[in-house]
C-alpha positions in Angstrom: 0.0 0.0 0.0 1.2 3.6 -0.7 2.5 5.5 2.3 0.0 7.9 4.0 -0.3 11.1 2.1 1.4 14.1 3.5 -1.3 16.3 2.0 -4.2 16.2 -0.4 -2.8 19.1 -2.4 -0.6 17.2 -4.8 -1.9 13.7 -4.3 -2.8 13.2 -7.9 0.8 13.6 -9.1 3.5 10.9 -9.3 7.1 12.0 -9.2 10.2 10.0 -10.0 13.1 11.2 -7.9 16.6 10.7 -9.3 18.2 13.3 -7.2 21.2 13.2 -4.9 23.1 15.3 -2.3 21.0 18.5 -1.6 19.6 20.8 -4.3 17.6 18.0 -6.0 16.3 16.4 -2.8 15.3 19.9 -1.5 13.2 20.3 -4.6 11.5 16.9 -4.3 10.9 17.3 -0.6 8.6 20.2 -1.4 6.5 17.9 -3.7 6.6 15.1 -1.2 5.5 17.3 1.7 2.5 18.4 -0.2 1.4 14.9 -0.9 2.8 13.9 -4.3 3.4 10.2 -4.8 7.2 10.5 -4.8 9.3 7.4 -5.7 13.0 7.7 -4.9 15.1 5.8 -7.4 18.5 4.7 -6.2 21.1 2.3 -7.6 21.3 -1.2 -6.0 23.7 -1.1 -3.1 26.5 -3.0 -5.0 26.5 -0.2 -7.6 26.7 2.8 -5.2 29.7 4.9 -5.5 30.8 6.9 -2.5 28.1 8.7 -0.4 25.8 10.6 -2.8 23.2 11.2 -0.1 25.3 13.9 1.6 25.7 11.9 4.7 24.9 8.5 6.4 21.5 7.2 5.5 20.2 7.2 9.0 22.0 10.5 9.9 20.0 13.8 10.5 20.7 15.2 7.0 19.5 12.3 4.9 16.5 11.8 7.2 15.5 15.4 6.9 15.8 15.5 3.1 14.0 12.3 2.1 10.9 12.1 4.3 7.4 11.4 2.8 8.8 9.2 0.0 8.9 5.6 -1.1 12.1 4.0 -2.4 13.1 1.6 -5.1 16.4 0.4 -6.5 17.1 0.3 -10.2 20.3 -0.1 -12.2 20.1 2.6 -14.8 23.5 1.6 -16.2 21.9 -1.5 -17.8 19.6 -1.5 -20.8 17.1 -3.5 -18.7 17.1 -0.8 -16.0 16.6 2.0 -18.5 13.7 0.0 -20.0 12.1 -0.3 -16.6 12.5 3.4 -15.9 10.9 4.3 -19.2 7.9 2.2 -18.3 7.7 4.2 -15.0 8.1 7.5 -16.8 5.3 6.6 -19.2 2.8 6.8 -16.3 4.5 9.5 -14.1 3.9 13.2 -14.1 7.3 14.5 -13.1 11.0 13.4 -13.3 13.6 15.3 -11.3 17.3 14.8 -11.7 20.5 16.6 -10.7 23.2 14.6 -12.5 25.9 16.4 -14.5 24.3 17.6 -17.7 25.7 14.8 -20.0 24.8 11.9 -17.7 21.1 11.7 -18.4 21.7 11.8 -22.2 24.3 9.1 -21.9 21.9 6.9 -20.0 19.0 7.5 -22.4 16.7 9.0 -19.8 16.8 12.7 -20.9 13.7 14.7 -21.6 13.9 14.2 -25.4 13.9 10.4 -24.9 11.2 10.3 -22.2 8.9 12.8 -23.7 8.5 10.4 -26.6 6.9 7.8 -24.3 5.0 10.5 -22.3 4.4 13.8 -23.9 2.7 15.1 -20.7 5.9 14.5 -18.7 7.4 17.5 -16.7 11.1 17.0 -16.6 13.2 19.1 -14.2 17.0 19.3 -14.1 19.3 21.1 -11.6 23.0 21.6 -12.3 25.8 23.6 -11.0 26.1 26.1 -13.9 23.4 25.3 -16.5 22.7 22.6 -19.0 24.8 24.4 -21.7 27.5 27.1 -21.9 31.2 27.2 -21.2 30.9 25.8 -17.6 28.3 23.1 -18.5 30.6 20.2 -17.5 32.0 21.7 -14.3 31.0 19.9 -11.1 28.7 22.1 -9.0 29.1 22.8 -5.3 27.2 25.3 -3.1 30.2 27.3 -1.9 31.5 27.6 -5.4 28.2 29.1 -6.4 28.2 31.4 -3.4 31.6 32.8 -4.5 30.8 33.1 -8.2 27.3 34.5 -7.5 28.7 37.4 -5.5 27.3 36.5 -2.1 30.7 35.9 -0.4 31.9 39.4 -1.5 29.0 41.1 0.5 29.0 38.7 3.5 31.2 39.2 6.5 33.1 42.1 8.0 35.0 44.7 5.9 38.6 43.8 5.6 38.3 40.2 6.8 38.1 38.7 3.3 35.2 36.8 1.6 32.8 34.8 3.9 30.3 32.1 3.1 26.9 32.1 4.8 26.2 29.4 7.3 23.8 27.3 5.2 24.0 25.9 1.7 21.9 28.7 0.3 22.6 28.1 -3.4 21.6 24.5 -3.1 18.5 25.2 -1.1 17.2 28.1 -3.3 18.0 26.2 -6.5 15.8 23.3 -5.1 13.0 25.7 -4.1 13.0 27.5 -7.5 13.0 24.1 -9.3 10.0 23.0 -7.3 8.2 26.3 -8.2 9.0 25.7 -11.8 7.5 22.2 -11.6 4.3 23.5 -10.1 4.0 26.2 -12.8 4.6 23.6 -15.5 1.9 21.3 -14.0 -0.5 24.2 -13.9 0.2 25.1 -17.6 -0.2 21.5 -18.5 -3.8 21.6 -17.5 -4.4 24.0 -20.4 -2.0 22.7 -23.0 -2.0 19.0 -22.2 1.7 19.0 -22.7 4.7 18.6 -20.5 7.9 20.5 -20.7 11.5 20.6 -19.6 12.6 22.8 -16.7 16.2 23.8 -16.0 17.9 25.7 -13.1 21.3 25.8 -11.6 23.1 26.8 -8.4 24.7 29.7 -10.1 21.4 31.1 -11.4 19.7 30.7 -8.0 22.5 32.4 -6.2 22.5 35.4 -8.5 18.7 35.8 -8.2 19.1 35.8 -4.4 21.4 38.9 -4.7 18.1 40.8 -5.2 18.6 44.5 -4.4 22.3 44.1 -4.2 22.3 43.0 -7.8 20.1 45.9 -8.7 22.5 48.4 -7.1 25.1 47.3 -9.6 22.8 46.8 -12.6 21.0 50.1 -12.3 23.1 52.4 -10.2 26.6 51.1 -11.0 27.4 50.5 -7.3 29.5 47.6 -6.3 28.1 46.6 -2.9 30.8 46.1 -0.2 30.9 43.9 2.9 28.9 45.5 5.7 29.3 42.9 8.4 26.3 42.9 10.7 25.2 46.4 9.5 22.4 46.7 7.1 23.8 48.0 3.8 21.3 50.9 3.5 19.2 51.3 6.7 21.0 52.8 9.6 21.0 52.1 12.5 20.2 48.4 11.7 22.5 45.7 12.9 23.9 43.8 15.9 24.4 45.7 19.2 26.0 44.7 22.4 24.0 44.6 25.6 24.9 43.9 29.2 24.8 40.1 28.7 25.2 39.5 25.0 23.9 40.9 21.7 20.6 41.8 20.0 19.4 42.8 16.6 17.8 46.2 16.2 16.3 47.5 13.0 15.5 51.2 13.0 14.3 52.0 9.5 13.4 55.6 8.7 13.3 58.8 10.6 10.2 58.1 12.8 11.6 54.7 13.9 15.0 56.3 14.6 13.4 58.7 17.0 11.4 55.9 18.7 14.7 54.0 19.2 16.3 57.1 20.8 13.5 57.6 23.2 13.2 53.9 24.1 16.9 53.6 25.1 17.1 57.0 26.8 19.2 58.6 24.1 17.1 61.6 23.1 20.2 63.7 22.9 21.3 61.8 19.8 18.4 63.2 17.9 19.7 66.7 18.3 23.1 66.0 16.9 23.5 67.2 13.3 25.7 64.2 12.4 22.7 61.9 13.0 19.9 64.2 11.8 19.3 62.6 8.4 19.5 59.1 7.0 22.5 60.2 4.9 24.2 61.6 7.9 23.6 58.5 10.0 25.0 56.4 7.2 28.1 58.5 6.9 28.7 58.4 10.7 27.5 54.8 11.2 30.4 53.6 13.4 30.2 56.5 15.8 26.4 56.1 16.0 26.6 52.4 16.7 29.1 53.0 19.5 26.8 55.6 21.0 23.8 53.3 20.9 25.8 50.5 22.5 26.8 52.8 25.3 23.1 53.2 26.1 22.3 49.5 25.7 25.1 48.4 28.1 23.0 48.9 31.2 20.3 46.2 30.5 20.1 42.6 29.5 19.2 41.5 26.0 15.8 40.1 27.0 14.9 43.4 28.7 15.9 45.5 25.6 14.0 43.2 23.2 10.8 43.6 25.2 11.3 47.4 25.6 12.1 48.1 22.0 9.3 46.0 20.5 6.9 47.7 22.9 8.1 51.0 21.5 7.5 49.9 17.9 11.2 49.3 17.1 11.9 45.8 15.6 14.3 43.9 17.8 15.1 40.3 18.5 17.5 38.0 20.2 20.3 36.2 18.4 19.9 32.5 19.2 22.1 29.5 18.9 20.2 26.8 17.0 19.2 25.0 20.3 17.6 28.2 21.6 15.6 28.7 18.4 13.5 25.7 19.1 12.7 26.6 22.7 11.4 30.1 21.8 7.7 30.3 22.7 6.7 31.7 19.3 8.5 28.9 17.5 6.8 26.4 19.7 3.4 28.1 19.0 3.9 27.9 15.2 4.4 24.1 15.4 7.0 24.0 12.7 8.8 21.1 14.3 7.0 17.8 13.4 7.6 14.3 14.7 7.1 10.9 13.2 6.6 8.0 15.7 9.5 5.6 15.5 8.7 2.1 14.3 12.1 0.7 15.0 15.1 1.1 17.2 15.9 4.5 15.7 13.2 6.2 17.8 11.2 9.2 16.8 12.2 11.5 13.9 11.9 15.3 14.5 12.1 17.5 11.4 11.3 21.0 10.4 8.0 21.0 8.5 6.8 23.3 5.7 6.9 27.0 6.7 3.5 27.8 5.0 0.0 26.7 6.1 -2.9 25.8 3.8 -6.3 25.8 5.4 -7.9 22.8 3.7 -4.8 20.9 2.5 -2.1 21.2 5.1 1.3 19.5 4.9 2.3 16.8 7.4 5.3 14.6 7.9 3.9 11.1 7.7 6.7 8.8 6.6 10.3 8.2 7.4 12.8 8.2 4.5 12.7 4.8 2.8 15.4 2.2 3.2 17.2 1.4 0.0 14.8 -0.4 -2.3 12.2 -0.8 0.5 9.2 -0.4 -1.8 10.6 -1.8 -5.1 8.2 -4.7 -5.4 5.2 -2.6 -4.3 5.9 0.2 -6.7 6.6 -2.0 -9.7 3.3 -3.8 -9.1 1.5 -0.5 -9.1 3.1 0.3 -12.5 1.9 -2.9 -14.0 4.9 -5.3 -13.6 4.0 -8.9 -13.0 5.4 -11.1 -10.3 7.5 -13.0 -12.9 8.9 -9.8 -14.3 9.9 -8.5 -10.9 11.5 -11.8 -10.0 13.5 -11.8 -13.3 14.6 -8.2 -12.6 15.8 -9.2 -9.1 17.6 -12.3 -10.4 19.4 -10.1 -13.1 20.3 -7.5 -10.4 18.5 -4.8 -12.3 16.6 -4.0 -9.1 
């Protein structure tokens, strides 16, 4: 029997998941969490090379990326395995892969090949740098995309050199954009009746995420510098020391600047000409930050967060990851979900979807599959007979 559906929203769609590492699994996780019938396709264990999952199968990373799926094994390096995959693709709605661009063509499972057996198929590919162009065949890695996409040049403190961000943001956003592209293609298919090919890359996703920083260069000719914890354009906004640690404060605009001064007992700062305008505060940012910290030194972080928010000035604590999940608002939002353990591994706790749908919510309903756990079950559903499955097993195709 199929696994319980994570949601009714995408339950009518079947997805063949060929993805590995992070960007691809991030994409497919979106579809699985909204109820798509996701079938994770992996090579038989004897054909596995290295650790393509990005970590041990039962480690936190793999378990987080591959929930709400079923799993089969299939040797795509054999003609028999490719034939099986084409039979699956003939009935599927979506295929997602993040091989190097030439691999799918070499295997005979590219969009051109599969669309002949299923013209309605939506075929999504994620690569490091794009499916064509001078860097087509380069291996992709998140930190490389962060550097080439400009992010590391604007992250970190001035004079300290380039700095990566603390999450694989190019991988994650490429996966999210790919999922969005798939949903758009499925919507369009309802009118045209035709599938289509979707392509994205870590480099494209990272450049898109530059957002206003990219626009500063493209439209104003400004090369954004590193600004550390200071906001590039809104001052004073950044990290400030308190009696027992640090807090974030965001005072955007003149009215909020005045509210900040009153809330921390620094009304005298409003009368200083060097802080009278946004341009002046930007020019004298370092001196202003030091003056603000002088007023914040007398109280603890929690006191200032309460006081500033009460005054209408955005402020918040700076948590370590363990503290994030004990915050009362985070607990109230219920973003952490748990699956009851059915074996010695115990319960699995993961971060659920960060958006709520009233009628078709997302749930975490199934652990990541063991390798090939559902091979027989899935092949039966796609019309393979017991004898065919037995022959495939004997030939080590599955």
